[in-house]
C-alpha positions in Angstrom: 140.0 55.9 153.2 139.5 59.2 151.4 138.2 62.5 152.8 134.5 63.1 152.6 133.9 65.1 149.5 131.5 68.1 150.0 129.6 69.5 147.0 128.5 73.1 147.5 125.1 73.7 145.9 123.7 77.2 145.2 120.7 76.5 147.4 122.6 75.1 150.4 124.7 76.7 153.1 128.3 75.8 153.8 129.1 74.8 157.3 131.9 76.6 159.2 134.7 74.5 160.5 133.6 71.3 158.7 135.3 68.3 160.3 134.2 65.7 157.8 137.4 65.9 155.7 140.0 64.7 158.2 141.8 61.7 156.8 144.3 61.8 154.0 143.6 59.5 151.0 145.3 56.2 151.4 146.9 54.0 148.8 143.7 52.1 148.5 141.8 55.3 147.7 144.1 55.8 144.8 143.3 52.5 143.1 141.6 52.7 139.8 138.4 50.8 140.6 135.4 52.1 142.5 135.4 55.9 143.0 135.6 56.3 146.8 135.4 60.0 146.6 132.1 59.8 144.8 130.9 57.2 147.3 131.5 59.6 150.2 130.3 62.8 148.5 128.0 64.8 150.9 125.5 67.4 149.9 125.1 70.3 152.3 121.5 71.2 153.3 120.4 74.5 154.8 117.9 74.7 157.7 114.3 75.3 156.8 110.6 74.5 157.2 108.4 72.3 155.1 105.1 70.4 155.1 105.8 66.7 155.9 103.3 64.0 155.0 100.6 64.0 152.4 97.2 65.7 151.9 94.0 63.6 152.1 93.5 64.0 148.4 96.8 62.3 147.4 96.2 58.9 145.7 97.3 55.8 147.7 98.2 57.8 150.8 98.1 55.9 154.1 96.7 56.9 157.4 100.2 57.3 158.9 101.1 60.2 156.6 99.2 63.0 158.4 100.5 66.3 157.0 102.2 68.6 159.5 104.7 71.4 159.5 108.3 70.5 160.4 111.1 73.0 161.1 114.8 71.9 160.9 117.0 74.4 162.8 120.4 73.0 162.0 122.3 72.6 158.8 123.3 69.0 157.9 124.9 67.0 155.2 123.4 64.0 153.4 125.0 61.4 151.2 124.7 62.2 147.5 124.5 58.4 146.9 123.4 55.3 148.7 126.1 53.4 150.5 127.7 50.9 148.0 128.7 47.3 148.4 132.3 48.3 148.0 132.3 50.8 150.8 130.3 48.5 153.0 132.7 45.6 152.6 135.7 47.9 153.0 134.3 49.0 156.4 132.5 45.9 157.7 134.6 43.1 156.1 131.6 41.3 154.6 128.7 41.9 152.1 125.5 39.9 152.2 123.9 41.7 149.2 121.7 39.6 147.0 122.9 41.4 143.9 126.4 40.6 144.9 129.5 41.3 142.8 128.4 44.8 141.8 130.8 47.1 143.7 129.1 50.3 142.7 125.5 49.0 143.4 123.9 49.9 146.7 124.5 47.5 149.6 121.3 45.8 150.7 120.2 43.0 152.9 121.4 44.9 156.0 119.6 45.4 159.3 119.1 48.7 161.0 121.5 47.5 163.7 124.2 46.8 161.1 123.6 50.2 159.5 124.3 52.1 162.7 127.4 49.9 163.4 128.6 50.7 159.9 128.2 54.4 160.6 130.3 54.1 163.7 133.1 52.1 162.1 133.2 54.5 159.1 133.5 57.4 161.5 136.5 55.8 163.2 138.1 55.3 159.8 137.6 59.0 159.1 138.9 60.0 162.5 135.5 61.3 163.6 133.7 60.9 166.9 131.1 58.1 166.4 127.5 59.3 166.4 126.1 56.3 168.2 126.6 54.7 171.6 125.8 51.1 171.1 125.2 48.6 173.9 123.7 45.5 172.5 120.2 46.4 171.2 120.3 49.8 172.9 121.5 52.5 170.6 121.8 56.2 171.7 122.4 59.0 169.2 125.1 61.5 170.4 123.5 64.4 168.6 126.6 66.7 168.8 129.0 64.1 167.6 130.6 64.8 164.2 130.5 61.2 163.0 128.5 59.9 160.1 125.0 58.7 160.9 121.6 57.8 159.4 119.4 60.7 158.5 116.3 61.4 160.5 113.0 60.8 158.7 112.3 64.5 158.6 115.7 65.2 157.2 115.2 62.5 154.5 111.8 63.9 153.3 113.1 67.5 153.5 115.9 66.7 151.1 113.8 64.5 148.8 111.0 67.0 148.5 113.4 69.8 147.6 110.8 72.5 148.4 107.9 70.8 146.6 104.5 69.8 148.0 103.6 67.5 145.1 103.5 63.7 145.3 107.0 63.5 143.9 109.8 66.1 143.7 109.4 65.9 139.9 105.7 66.7 140.1 102.7 64.4 139.7 104.5 61.5 138.1 107.8 59.6 138.3 109.2 57.1 135.8 111.8 54.4 135.6 113.9 56.8 133.5 114.2 59.0 136.6 114.5 56.4 139.3 115.2 52.7 139.4 111.7 51.5 140.3 109.1 49.0 138.9 107.5 51.0 136.1 105.1 48.2 135.4 103.2 49.3 138.5 101.8 52.7 137.5 100.3 55.3 139.8 97.2 57.4 139.5 97.3 59.1 136.0 100.9 58.1 135.3 101.5 55.4 132.7 103.8 52.4 132.6 107.5 52.6 132.0 110.1 49.9 132.5 111.4 47.5 135.1 115.1 46.6 135.4 114.5 43.9 138.0 117.5 44.5 140.1 119.7 47.3 141.7 122.0 49.3 139.4 125.1 51.3 140.2 124.4 54.3 142.4 124.3 57.6 140.6 123.7 56.0 137.2 120.4 57.9 136.8 120.0 61.7 136.9 120.2 63.5 140.3 117.1 64.8 141.9 116.4 68.5 142.6 118.5 68.4 145.8 121.6 67.0 144.0 121.1 63.5 145.5 120.7 60.2 143.6 118.3 57.3 143.9 116.1 58.5 146.7 113.0 57.4 144.8 114.4 54.0 143.8 117.2 51.5 143.7 116.8 50.5 147.4 114.7 51.9 150.2 116.7 53.4 153.0 116.9 53.1 156.8 116.3 56.2 158.8 117.1 56.8 162.5 113.6 57.2 163.8 111.4 54.7 165.6 108.3 54.3 163.5 105.0 55.8 164.7 102.2 57.3 162.7 102.6 61.1 162.1 100.7 63.3 164.6 99.1 66.6 163.6 100.6 69.8 164.7 104.0 71.6 164.1 107.2 70.1 165.3 110.8 71.2 165.5 113.8 69.0 164.8 111.9 65.7 165.3 113.9 62.5 165.9 111.0 60.1 166.7 110.2 58.3 170.0 112.9 57.3 172.4 112.2 53.6 172.0 110.2 51.1 169.8 110.6 47.9 167.9 110.3 49.3 164.3 112.4 51.8 162.5 111.4 54.0 159.6 112.2 53.0 156.0 112.0 55.7 153.4 112.3 55.8 149.6 111.4 53.7 146.6 113.1 50.5 145.5 113.8 48.7 142.2 110.9 46.2 142.9 108.4 48.8 144.1 105.9 50.9 142.1 105.5 54.7 142.1 103.3 54.8 145.1 106.2 53.7 147.3 108.4 56.4 145.8 106.1 59.2 146.8 107.8 61.9 148.9 105.5 61.1 151.9 105.5 57.3 151.6 106.9 55.6 154.7 107.1 52.1 156.3 107.9 50.7 159.8 110.2 47.7 159.7 111.6 45.7 162.6 115.2 46.8 163.2 116.6 43.3 162.9 115.1 42.5 159.5 117.1 42.3 156.3 115.7 42.7 152.8 117.1 42.8 149.2 115.1 46.0 148.8 116.7 48.0 151.7 120.0 49.8 152.2 121.1 53.1 153.6 122.3 56.6 153.0 124.6 58.6 155.2 124.1 61.9 157.0 126.4 64.1 159.1 125.9 67.0 161.6 128.6 69.6 161.1 130.3 71.1 164.2 129.0 74.4 165.4 130.7 77.5 164.1 133.5 78.7 166.5 132.5 81.7 168.6 134.0 85.0 167.7 136.0 87.2 170.1 133.9 88.7 172.9 
């Protein structure tokens, strides 16, 4: 298993003492076929504040998207790409994806419980402390652990928005040339484009403003949070309720129209449910900077 590759973007902050590149590349990582370094590439994200949710005037908005200010106080890393079938099968030993046989395509048809188990197993392969304590259906997030994890819903939207307040990070429209979505289902004033009808290799389409790929299409993505409607009022470092049956799904998918690819679009899904339209993206909390001499 190779080291986690870290891209340093001009708008992001580097993390001191990053512990995500610990394991030397193995012989498997040197093989010619799928690019594991690209699969594990992480984009650093600086702390900041943003408006989460949608305004009442946004077409197709739902009642659970109440706009509110969110402040994120800690830097984090997010996967540049969705987790692929190849990486999943390397770590988990199986792949139930419907679009099977496409190693570079996103893994799908996975439950939320499988997603957090994958994160822990990958962390162990990378010699990182697992982010989750798992006891059957009880999952606790060890927030100071250095292991890979699912992004919180707020982290996910913060990255996808990339400082914008428009319906999409690209403005008022999004097309199938930019994201793998169902362009036959137009939105508001946006016209039709195309529909590929299946997932495609991750990173095949252009990166978004944050340097990440496929957040508005290909497959929707599990987040950490228990699903509840947004509440009004400012919040800091939200992680959702402590318990609940449904988890948050974010992002567009190859079968979904533009409305589901909006920056504020969200859905609650039972944690044990699989779908051809849903996969995952990794995140990581860097270790704190070492204290200087006193």
